[in-house]
N, C-alpha and C positions, 0 to 999 in steps of 0.2 A: 634700663631700656624698656620701652613700652612693649607689651605683648601684642602681636598681631592677631586679629580675629580671623579664624579660618572660615571663610564664607561658604565653603563647600560642605561644611558639616551640617546635616539636616536634622539632627536630633535636638529637640526643644531644650532639654536640660543642659546639653553641652553648649548650645548657643547662649543660654542665659548665664551659665557659669563663665563663659568667655567674656561676656559683657561685664560681669562682676569683677573678674580679674583685671579687665582693662581699667575700670573706674577706680578699683582699689589702689592702683599704682599712681593715681593722681594725688597730689598733696592735700587737696581740699577734701578728699574722701578717706584719708588715712585713719584706719581704725573704725570706719563707718560700719554700722550694722544694717546691711541691706535688707535682711529678712524682716526686721521689725520696723521698717520705715515705709513711708508712702512711695518712695522711689522704687520699691519692689514691684508695685503695680505697673509702673512705667516700663520696668525691665520685662515684665510679662508680655506687655503689648509689643515691645520691640522684638522680643524673642519669637512670639507667635507670628508676627509679620515677616520676620526673616525666614522662619520655618516654612510658612505657606508659600512665600515667594520662591524659596529654594525648591520646594516640591513642584510647584507649577513650572518653573524653568526646567527642572529635570524631566518632567512628564512631556513637556512641549518638545524638548530636544530629542527624547526617545522617539516620539511620534514623527520626527522629521526624517527618519531613516528606515529602510525596509527591514533591516536585521533586528532593530530594537522596538519597532512599533508593536503595540499591544491591542490597539483598537482595529477592528476589522476594516472600518472605513479608511483608515490610514494605510493599511497593508494593501487594500484594493487599489487605492490611489497611486501608491508607489509602483505597483505591478503594472498598471496601465501606462505609466511613464516609460516602462521598459517594453511596451507593446504586448504585454501579456493580458489575456482576457480570462479572469477567474471563471471557473466552471459553475454554471447554474445547477439547479436540480436536474436529474435525468429521470425520465419516466421509465417505469418497468415495461418490458415488452415480452410478447410470446409469439410463437409460430403455430398457426392452426392449419388444418386441412378442412376445406369447406366444399360441400357438394349440395346440389339442388336437384330434387327428384320431380321431373315432369313426365314421367313415364305414363301417367294416366291421360296425358294429352296426346291426341293423334299426331303422327309424325308430320303431317302436312300443316298443322297449326302451330307447331313448336318453332320458336326462333332459332336461328343457327348459332347466335351468340348471345350471351347474357353478361351484363356488366355489374360488378359489385361496386357501388359508388364510394367515393372518399367520405370518411366520417361514419361508416356503418358501425353501429355500436354493439358491443358484447359485454356480458357481465361474467365475473369470476370471483372467487372468494378464497380466503386463507384464514389463519387464526386471528388476523387483525380485523376481519370483516369482509364486506363485499365491495368490489371496485368495478368501475366502468373502463372498458378498453375501446379504442377506435382504430379504424384503418386510416393511414395517412396518404395512401395512393389508391387508385382504382385497380381492380382485378377483373379479368375476363374469363369466361368459360365457354366451351364449345360442346355442342350436342355430341355425345359419344355414339349416337346411333340408336340407343334404346331409351333416350329421354333423361339420362343422367349427365349433369353438368358439373365438372370439377374446375374450380377456380385456380388459375395458374399465374405465376409471376412472370416477369419479362424473360426469365431464363427457361420458361416452360416447365417449372417445377411447382408442385402443389404446396407452396409455402406462402401462406397469407400472414403477414406480420401485423400485429395489433399492438398499440401503445396505450398504456393506462393514462387516464386523466380526463378532465372536464374541459370542454371547449368554451372559452370565455372571450368576450369582445370588450374593447374600450374605444370610445369615440372622442376625437379631439378636433378642434377647429384652428386652422393656421392663422396666426396674427400677421401684423405688418412686417415688412422686411427688416425694419430698423430694430424690432424687438428681438431680445435674446430668447429664442423659442426653446422651452423645456417641456417635454411631454413625459410625465412620470406615470407609470402604471403602478397603482398601489397594491401590489401583489408580490409576495416573496416566494410563491410556489411555482413560478414560471419555469418551463423548460424552453430555453431560448433556441433550441434546435428545431422547435416546431412553432413557428410564427409566420403570419402573413400580414402584410401592410398594404391596404388599398387606399388610394387617394382619389376622391371625387371632386370635380370642379366646383360643385355647389351642394348644399345640404339636400336638395331635391333631385339631383342628377342621378341617373341610373348607370351612366358610363363611369369607368374608373381606370386608373393606371395602377399597375402592380409594381411595387418596389421590392427589390431583392436584398437579402441579407448581405452585408458587406463582406463577410467571410467567404462568400461564393463569388466574389468579384474576379473577373479575368482582366478586363480593360476598363479603366475609369476615365471618363471625359466629363466636361462641364455639363453635358446633357444626360448622362446616365442616371438611372433611378435606383439608388441604393439607400438603405437605412442601416443604422447601427444601434445596438442595444447594449447597455452596460449597467452594472450594478450601481445604484445610487448610495450615498452615505447612510441613509436610513434603512438599507436592506431591500428597498423596492428597486424597480428597474426603470431606466431612463432611455427614452427613444430619441435618436438624433438623426438629422438629415444633413446632406452636404450644403455647401454654400455656392455651388457652381464652380468651385476651385478644388476643394479638398477631396471629396468623394462623391461628386455628382450634384444634381440639382436639388433644390428645396421646394416643398409645396408652396404654391402661390397663396397670397393672402385670401382668406375666405374659403379655402379648400377644406373639405371634410376628410379627416384621416380616420380610418377604421382599422383597428389592430385586433387580429384574432390570435389567440395564443392558447397553449395547453397548460392548464393548472393541474399539477400532478402530486401524488402522495409519495413519490420517490421510493425509498427502500421499504416502506410499509406494504407496498403492493407486490413485492417479490414472492415467489413460490405460490402464486395463485393458480387455481385449477378449476375444473368444472365449468368450462366456458360454454356460454349459450348466447344466441343472438337475441337482442332486445326486441327487434321487430322482424316480421316476415318480409321477404323480398317481393316487390311487386313486378310481375311480368305480364305484359299485355292486359293490364287491368285486374289481374288475379294475384292473390297473395300466396306465397309458398314458404314453408318453413325451411330454414337453412340448417343442414346437418353439419354439426361441428365435431371435429376430432382434434383434441389437443395433442400436438406433437411434442411440446416441451413446456414445462412450467414457466411462468413469467420470471424474468430475471433482469439484471442490469439497472434496476432502479437505484439511484444514489442521491444522497443529500448534496447541498451546496459544498463546493470545495472548501476545505478547512483553511484556517489562517496559516498553519504550519506548512501545508501543501503549497499554498500560494507563495509563501516566503522562500520555499525551496526551489520551486519550478520556474518562477519568473526569471531569475538570472540565467538559468540554463537555456530557456527558450530564447532569451535575448541574444545569447552568444551563438545559438544555432542559426539565427537569421534565415529561417525557413529553408534550411538545407540540412541534409543528413551526411555528416562527415565523421565526427567522433562518436564514441560510445555514449557520451553525455547527450549529444544531439538526439540519438535514438531514444535514450531513456526519458528525456524531457518530453519528447513528442508523444511517446506511448502513455506516460502518466497524465499528460495534459488532456488527451483526447479520449482515453478509455478509462472511465472511473471504476470499472469493475476490477481493474488491475490493482492488486494490493502492493506488489513490489515487482521490480524488474531489474535485471542486470544484462549488460551487453558487452561482448568482447569480440575482437577480430579473430579471424581464422589463424593468423600467425601466432596468437596467444593460446590457441587450443592445444589439447593433448589428445590425439596426435595433431600436428599442424595441418591446417586445411586452408590454403591461401584462396583468396577471392570470395570468401564467405563472411557474413556477419552473423554471429551466434547470439540468439536472444532467448533468455529464460524468464518466464513469467510465473509469478506466484499469484494464484487466484484464491478467492474466499473458499472456505470449506464447503464441500458438496456441489461445487460448480460442475456442471455436466460437460461431457466431451463435446457436445454440440456447441455450447457457448464458447468453449476454448477455441474450437476450430473456426467459428464465426469471427471471433476477435482477431485471431492470427491472420485470417484471410483479409480482414479489413485493414490491418496494419500494413500488409504487403500491397494490396491493391490501391488503397487510398493515399498512402504516404510513401512507403519505400520505393515503389516504382516511379513516383513522381518527383520526390525530393532528393533522392540519392544522387550524388554528383558523378558516380561511376556505376558501371554495370556490375554490381555486386549482389549475389544472391543472399537471401535471408534463410537462416536455418534455426528452427525453434527447438529448444531442448528443454525437457522436463527438469524442474529443480531436483537436486540430489541432496538428500539429508546425510550429513556426517554426524554420527552419534559420538558423544564423548563419554569415556569411562573415567570417573573421578574417585580416587581413594584419598581421604583426608585423615591425617593423624593430628590430633591436637592434645595439648598438655595443659592441665589445669590443677589448681590448688584446691583440694577438697575442703580445706578449712575456710575457704571464702564463699562457699555455696552450700545450700541445703539440698540442692537438686541431685538426683542420681546420675550415674554415668550414662545410662540408656536415655534419660531425658535430654542431657546435653548433646548426645549423639543425634537425637531426633531434631533438635534445634539446628544443628549444623547442616544436616541433610536438607531440611526445609529451607534454610537460608540459600543454599546452593541452587535448589529447584526454583526458588523465587527469582534469584539473580538471572538464571537462564531465561525464564519466561519474560522478564522485563528488558533484558539487554541483548539477547541473541535470538536466533531463529529467522533473521533477515539476511538478504544478500549483503555481502561486504561488511557484516558485523564481526568485529574481532573479539577473540577471547583473550583477556589479560589476567594472568594468575594473581598478580600482586593485589589488585583491588579486592578480590574475593577473600584472600587470606587476611587482609586488613579488616574486612567486614566480619569474618569469623572471630578474630581476636576481640572484636567489640561486642559480640553477642552477649557475653556474660563477663562480669568482672573477675570471675575465677579463672577464665581462660588466659593462659600466659603466653602461649605460642602455638603455631600450627604449620604444617607442611602438607604438600599435596602432590601426588603422582598422577600423571595424565596419560591416557591412551586415546587414540582415535579409532573409530570403528566404522567400517563399511559393511553393507549387507548385500549378498548376491543370491540369486535363485538358480541353483544348478539343475541340470536335467538329470533326474535320478535314473540310474541304470544306463546312462548313455555317456560314452567317453567324449569329452568336449574340451575345448580350450576357452579360458576365461581371462579377461583383463579387468583388474579391480583398481580403480583410481582413487587416490587420496588427494585432498585439496592442498597439501603442503608437502615439503620434503620430509623424509623419514630419517630416523637415526641410522647410522651405518652399523654394520654387523659387529657384534660384540662376542668375545670369547666367554663371557660370564652369564649374560642374560639373553633371552630371546626377544628380538625386536618384533617378530611376527608371530601371532598366535591366533587360534580360532575356537569357535564353539564346536560341539561334538557332532559327529556323523558316523555312519557305519560303512565299512568296506569289507565285503565277504563275511558279514556277521560279527566283525570286531569293531569295538567302539574306538574311534580315532579322532585326531585333531590335526590341523595344519600348524607348522612352525618352521622357522628358518633354522638351518644347520648352524650351530654355534660357530662364530668366526667367519661365516660366509654368507652370501646373498642367496644361496640355494634354498628352495622350499622342499620340505619333506613331509610325509604323512607318518605321524607317530601313533603307534598302537598302544592305547592305554591299558588294555588287558594284559598284554605280554610285557609291556615296558620297553619295547624295542621299536626301531624304525620299520614301519610297514613298507613304505615305498620311498626311495631316495630320488632326488632330482625331479620332483613333480612340477617344478617351475622355479622362477627366480623373482627377486624384487629389485627395483631400481630406486635407491634411496633419494637420488636427486630429483626425479620426477614424481616420486610417490606412487609408482605403478607396480602392482603385483601381477605377474603373468603365470597362469597355470596351463599345463599342457597334458592332455590325456587324463583329466580328472574325472573319475567315475564313481561317485558315492552311490551306495545301494539304498540308503535311507538317511533322514535327518533326525537326530535325537532331540526330543523335547516337543515335538508336535508342530513346530513352525515350518514354513516353506522355504526359509532362507538360512544361510550360514553366516554367522557373524565373524568377520575377520578384523582383528585388532592389531594396531601398530603403534610403536612409540614414535612420537614426532621428533624432528631434529631439535626444535626449540620449543619445549613445553611451556615456556613462560608467556609466549605470545603466539596465538594461532590465528593466522590471517587467511581465511578461505578465499580462493580465487574462483572465477567463472561462476558456475551455477550451483556452487555448494553453499549450504547453510548449516550452522552448528546447532545441534540440539542435544539435550542430555538424555542418556540412557538411564532411566530411573532405577532399573534393576542393578545397574553398576554404579550407583551413587552411594558410596559407602563411607562411613565415618567411624573412627575409633578413638575413644577418649583414653588418655593415659594420665594417671595421677602423678603429680610431681610434688613430693613432700619437701617442705622447707626444713633444712637441718638446723637445729638450734643447739648451741653448745653453752654449758654453764660452767664457769671457772670459779672454783672456791679458793680463796686466798686466806692463809693463816696470818693473823695479826701477831706481831712480835712486840 
């Protein structure tokens, strides 16, 4: 029976061997030496052709779907089909306090109001160099009575927001109606949130019509003037207009289109300081220096949205359909519109501990060193711009700080010292380093699960001498008690805890002092009661200081009054044995990290016993 050629096999040698096998089964090629014949060259050509066609077909098929696309242009195209607009660069911004001193001018000659125009430029610098910032709106200032003018925003606060970037323009001329008009701006550095499009009837006309970004559309008719901007396959940006049906009118043939946009350096301009005005401000024909006080370093500059982010968020936003109902709706909305957010998790009040109906809980992870001002600004924007407008019910948002749950890992591994020249301590270091790397690469994010078996498999593969390994796990929460004050505390763990045992302690803690004695917390064996154990005397210092609920993972302390904390830290570590140490699935705002001081590994030599049997010949 003839052998079928597997057309899906893409390896060149396998394809060629399949061809040889096929021909060898033909009677006319029986015993034929393919390698030493001219037919070998023909087989090479056939194999290469099959190989390349297979690869091309595979690549083309992959690029046809969002989940498997590798090219950015393909991922962007699929996302647009779902109504998702990949995020462009975001310009860095800062908040300044600006004043103008006209005290030297007589009160009768001073204007009552002064306007700081749109586009007023400032410079600032960081380790990457010097950058230019501009105002996007105008600000006004009123004479304080002594000639000092302080510029205020629409809320009456001295917050002048400036954005980094250089203002650029691109001019197009509209063609005939029958042409497929494509207006490409050859610039990858555009911040699409800061664009203006003006359409002039003719190249020499001074009158113009202002077109509005489609994202800001409220009502669309055949006569409305909107433009859309999207990323082109080459990474540039493509300007589009309506056709009188889809999203408004299109410029008439011969119209001049002037596009003004902000070309920014994104993340490079973050943490800039030392702001100063580029030019003085002209008032009644005289120039005055602007006094600048930096309220906050520049922040929020971000690069283009990554391929993986687009791949993840496009389906979520498509399912949300511009409304906020499920936790995924909130998550997709926040990550799509706030590039400063590294990670976010959302849950309903009915899932909270304790339960809090009518609330949506949001926990956001920001980049390191993000200021409280930026966090508050982001959370207010989420509520005012999205939650209040897109939520289908009157549900309040509640923002919760991320909570770290530290893990204590003790690993025992067994190895054959005859299979390695390395020392015990060296192998122990390898194991500890492997665990640290695993945590850094796989955990530390919301909803990231810890699974014990993959780590143990990895440990067994670290060195050929390691034969087996096992791991004991504890979870650790940290709380800051009020020293010298009797208080009640609730300590929450992200998973259920082991029930009380008569042999081992489920709950333990780091050291603190009570009345001069060094003590720890632990549960009474066989019960869920918490007691204070006096290490100095070896006896229970205080019984029934609290209890723990293993089902909810909650420890409740009552009347707890430590006099000091041993070790110089401000917190007490409370450790607990989880109900299922094989899989730790943190809920809500918890993320899992490794307590490096409790990452311990112990090597144990396992000798292979060899028996020699001597047999007497008779």
